[in-house]
C-alpha positions as CSV (number, residue, x, y, z in Angstrom):
1,X,7.7,-4.8,-0.7
2,X,7.9,-7.1,2.3
3,X,6.0,-10.2,3.1
4,X,4.9,-9.1,6.6
5,X,1.5,-9.2,8.3
6,X,-0.4,-6.3,9.8
7,X,0.1,-7.7,13.3
8,X,3.9,-8.0,12.7
9,X,4.0,-4.4,11.5
10,X,2.0,-3.3,14.6
11,X,4.4,-5.1,16.9
12,X,7.3,-3.6,15.1
13,X,5.8,-0.1,15.5
14,X,5.5,-0.8,19.2
15,X,9.1,-1.9,19.4
16,X,10.2,1.2,17.5
17,X,8.3,3.3,20.2
18,X,10.2,1.4,22.9
19,X,13.5,2.2,21.2
20,X,12.5,5.9,21.0
21,X,11.7,6.1,24.7
22,X,14.8,4.2,25.6
23,X,17.2,6.3,23.6
24,X,15.7,9.6,24.7
25,X,15.7,8.5,28.3
26,X,19.4,7.5,28.1
27,X,20.3,10.8,26.3
28,X,18.1,12.8,28.7
29,X,17.3,14.9,25.6
30,X,15.1,14.6,22.5
31,X,11.6,14.9,21.2
32,X,9.4,12.0,22.2
33,X,5.9,13.4,21.3
34,X,6.3,13.7,17.6
35,X,8.5,10.6,17.3
36,X,5.8,8.5,18.8
37,X,3.0,10.1,16.7
38,X,4.9,9.2,13.5
39,X,5.9,5.7,14.6
40,X,3.2,3.7,12.7
41,X,3.6,5.2,9.2
42,X,7.4,5.3,9.6
43,X,7.3,1.6,10.4
44,X,5.1,0.9,7.4
45,X,7.5,2.8,5.1
46,X,10.7,1.1,6.3
47,X,9.5,-2.4,7.0
48,X,6.8,-2.8,4.3
49,X,7.0,-0.4,1.4
50,X,10.4,1.2,0.9
51,X,12.9,-0.4,-1.4
52,X,16.3,0.2,0.4
53,X,19.5,-1.7,0.9
54,X,21.1,-1.4,4.3
55,X,24.4,-2.7,2.9
56,X,24.4,0.0,0.2
57,X,22.8,3.1,1.8
58,X,23.6,5.3,-1.3
59,X,22.2,2.8,-3.8
60,X,21.1,5.1,-6.7
61,X,17.8,3.2,-7.2
62,X,16.7,3.2,-3.6
63,X,13.5,4.9,-2.3
64,X,14.2,8.1,-0.4
65,X,12.9,9.3,2.9
66,X,12.9,13.0,3.8
67,X,12.1,13.7,7.5
68,X,11.2,17.3,7.1
69,X,10.3,17.5,10.8
70,X,13.8,16.5,11.6
71,X,13.5,16.8,15.4
72,X,11.6,13.5,15.4
73,X,14.6,11.7,14.1
74,X,14.6,9.2,17.0
75,X,11.9,7.2,15.2
76,X,13.9,7.2,12.0
77,X,17.0,6.1,13.8
78,X,15.1,3.3,15.5
79,X,13.9,2.1,12.1
80,X,17.3,2.4,10.4
81,X,19.1,0.5,13.2
82,X,16.5,-2.3,13.2
83,X,16.8,-2.6,9.4
84,X,20.6,-2.9,9.8
85,X,21.9,0.4,8.5
86,X,24.1,0.6,11.6
87,X,24.5,-1.4,14.9
88,X,21.6,-1.1,17.3
89,X,23.9,-0.4,20.2
90,X,24.6,3.0,18.5
91,X,21.1,4.1,19.5
92,X,22.5,4.6,23.0
93,X,24.7,7.4,21.6
94,X,21.8,9.7,20.7
95,X,22.9,13.3,20.9
96,X,26.3,12.5,22.3
97,X,29.3,14.4,21.0
98,X,30.7,12.6,18.0
99,X,27.7,10.3,17.5
100,X,26.2,9.5,14.1
101,X,22.8,10.2,15.8
102,X,22.5,13.9,16.4
103,X,19.5,15.8,17.5
104,X,18.6,16.4,13.8
105,X,19.5,13.9,11.1
106,X,22.8,14.4,9.2
107,X,23.3,12.7,5.8
108,X,27.1,13.1,6.3
109,X,27.1,11.2,9.6
110,X,24.3,8.6,9.6
111,X,23.9,5.8,7.0
112,X,20.4,5.8,5.6
113,X,19.7,9.5,6.0
114,X,19.0,10.9,2.5
115,X,19.1,14.6,3.4
116,X,20.0,16.6,6.5
117,X,16.9,18.2,8.0
118,X,15.8,20.3,10.9
119,X,15.0,23.7,9.6
120,X,11.2,23.4,9.4
121,X,9.5,24.0,6.1
122,X,12.4,23.0,3.9
123,X,12.1,19.2,3.6
124,X,9.3,19.1,1.0
125,X,11.4,21.2,-1.4
126,X,14.2,18.7,-1.0
127,X,11.9,15.8,-1.7
128,X,10.5,17.5,-4.8
129,X,14.0,17.9,-6.1
130,X,14.7,14.2,-5.5
131,X,11.5,13.2,-7.2
132,X,12.1,15.5,-10.2
133,X,15.7,14.0,-10.5
134,X,14.1,10.5,-10.5
135,X,11.8,11.5,-13.4
136,X,14.6,13.2,-15.4
137,X,16.9,10.2,-14.9
138,X,14.1,7.8,-15.7
139,X,14.5,6.0,-12.4
140,X,11.7,4.1,-10.7
141,X,12.4,5.1,-7.1
142,X,9.9,6.9,-4.9
143,X,10.4,9.8,-2.5
144,X,8.6,9.9,0.9
145,X,8.4,13.2,2.8
146,X,7.2,13.6,6.4
147,X,5.8,17.0,7.2
148,X,4.4,18.2,10.5
149,X,1.1,20.0,10.6
150,X,2.7,23.0,12.3
151,X,5.4,23.3,9.7
152,X,2.7,23.4,7.0
153,X,2.4,27.1,8.0
154,X,5.7,27.7,6.2
155,X,5.2,29.2,2.8
156,X,8.0,27.1,1.3
157,X,5.9,24.0,1.8
158,X,3.3,25.3,-0.6
159,X,5.8,26.6,-3.1
160,X,7.2,23.1,-3.2
161,X,3.7,21.6,-3.5
162,X,3.1,23.8,-6.5
163,X,6.3,22.6,-8.1
164,X,5.4,19.0,-7.5
165,X,2.1,19.5,-9.3
166,X,3.8,21.4,-12.2
167,X,6.2,18.6,-12.9
168,X,3.6,15.8,-12.4
169,X,5.6,14.1,-9.6
170,X,3.5,11.0,-9.0
171,X,6.6,9.4,-7.5
172,X,6.3,11.7,-4.5
173,X,4.4,10.7,-1.3
174,X,3.9,13.3,1.5
175,X,2.8,12.1,4.9
176,X,1.4,15.0,6.9
177,X,1.5,14.2,10.7
178,X,-1.5,16.0,12.0
179,X,-1.3,15.7,15.8
180,X,-2.9,19.0,16.2
181,X,-0.6,20.6,18.8
182,X,1.1,23.5,17.0
183,X,1.2,26.3,19.5
184,X,1.2,30.1,19.0
185,X,4.5,31.2,20.4
186,X,3.0,34.4,21.8
187,X,-0.1,33.0,23.6
188,X,0.8,29.3,24.1
189,X,-2.6,28.4,22.6
190,X,-3.1,25.7,20.1
191,X,-3.3,27.2,16.6
192,X,-6.0,25.9,14.2
193,X,-4.4,24.9,10.9
194,X,-7.4,24.4,8.6
195,X,-8.0,21.4,6.4
196,X,-4.5,20.6,5.1
197,X,-6.0,18.0,2.8
198,X,-8.0,20.6,1.0
199,X,-4.9,22.7,0.7
200,X,-2.9,19.9,-0.9
201,X,-5.9,19.2,-3.3
202,X,-5.8,22.8,-4.3
203,X,-2.2,22.2,-5.4
204,X,-3.1,19.2,-7.5
205,X,-2.3,16.4,-5.1
206,X,-4.2,13.2,-4.8
207,X,-5.2,13.3,-1.1
208,X,-6.1,10.4,1.3
209,X,-7.3,11.0,4.9
210,X,-6.4,8.3,7.3
211,X,-6.0,7.3,10.9
212,X,-2.3,7.6,11.3
213,X,-2.3,4.7,13.9
214,X,-4.3,2.2,11.8
215,X,-1.7,0.0,10.3
216,X,-4.0,-1.6,7.8
217,X,-5.2,1.8,6.5
218,X,-1.6,3.0,6.2
219,X,-0.5,-0.1,4.2
220,X,-3.5,0.3,1.9
221,X,-2.7,3.9,1.3
222,X,0.9,3.1,0.5
223,X,-0.3,0.3,-1.9
224,X,-2.7,2.7,-3.6
225,X,0.1,5.3,-4.0
226,X,2.5,2.8,-5.5
227,X,-0.2,1.6,-7.9
228,X,-1.2,5.1,-9.1
229,X,1.0,6.6,-11.9
230,X,-1.5,9.3,-12.9
231,X,0.8,12.3,-12.9
232,X,-0.3,13.6,-9.5
233,X,1.7,13.8,-6.4
234,X,0.2,12.1,-3.3
235,X,-0.6,13.5,0.2
236,X,-1.5,11.2,3.0
237,X,-3.2,13.3,5.8
238,X,-2.5,11.2,8.9
239,X,-4.5,12.1,12.0
240,X,-2.3,11.2,14.9
241,X,-1.9,11.5,18.6
242,X,1.2,13.2,19.9
243,X,3.0,10.8,22.3
244,X,0.9,7.8,21.0
245,X,1.4,4.7,23.1
246,X,2.5,6.3,26.4
247,X,-0.6,7.3,28.4
248,X,0.8,10.3,30.2
249,X,2.4,11.7,27.0
250,X,-0.6,11.3,24.7
251,X,-2.0,14.6,23.4
252,X,0.2,16.6,25.8
253,X,2.2,19.4,24.2
254,X,4.6,19.4,27.2
255,X,6.1,16.2,25.9
256,X,7.2,17.8,22.6
257,X,10.8,18.0,23.7
258,X,11.3,16.6,27.2
259,X,13.0,13.4,28.3
260,X,11.3,11.1,30.9
261,X,12.8,10.6,34.3
262,X,13.5,7.0,35.7
263,X,10.0,6.5,37.0
264,X,8.3,7.8,33.8
265,X,10.7,5.7,31.7
266,X,9.8,2.5,33.5
267,X,6.1,3.3,33.2
268,X,6.4,4.0,29.5
269,X,8.3,0.9,28.8
270,X,5.8,-1.2,30.8
271,X,2.9,0.2,28.9
272,X,4.5,-0.3,25.5
273,X,5.6,-3.8,26.4
274,X,2.0,-4.6,27.3
275,X,0.9,-3.5,23.8
276,X,2.8,-6.3,22.0
277,X,0.5,-8.8,20.5
278,X,1.1,-12.5,20.8
């Protein structure tokens, strides 16, 4: 746990958003929308809650992060670089040939990546396996999994949730990034996804609904999860805004996987810079 204020965490989240926009602009490739929607809870995990050692990325007792929606790895890369897992200048190599920082995270290339992800629906199963291993090995680490609301339509998510309940994995915390912009590939209409919290409850999870951009609420939810060893896995249903922090990207599905041009980049960086609190 880190001795850091809510304001400091909020400013850190803004800086992480700036790094996301900067690296995607320089790469002219990447997924800004979902990276920005996940920025606040990813910041809370890496700078407040998670027990990790940048000098020893494979430390056996570390907490684990599974970014199931692997295409939003720019926000994870920003956090890892800032924590010191690799030099920050490497952020400029996003998606370049030979870079550690590919379009989906690779555990074989990038320090701090606990599992390679990108095939949607598979990450929770990986996280469940890690959490079960921790229980069997009598380790005290925790496993965090970030799932998109769209990928929650994958059946494997619920098979993994059922397994988490069966083995009483109270060391598992699932963030569900509910930005509400999963499209039907046939009609290009937003698809309703039901109440995902109720679905996780049906599989035996403790469920907390929260504003995914309210840093104080995120920190409290993480504290509550860490304090609760009741044999039930945890699901934090985070209501978010795709593209959060950049006015023209917010709640716009077109910014799912598009890089800004120079004018858009400069506007985004100016807007984010203005959000930093003295």
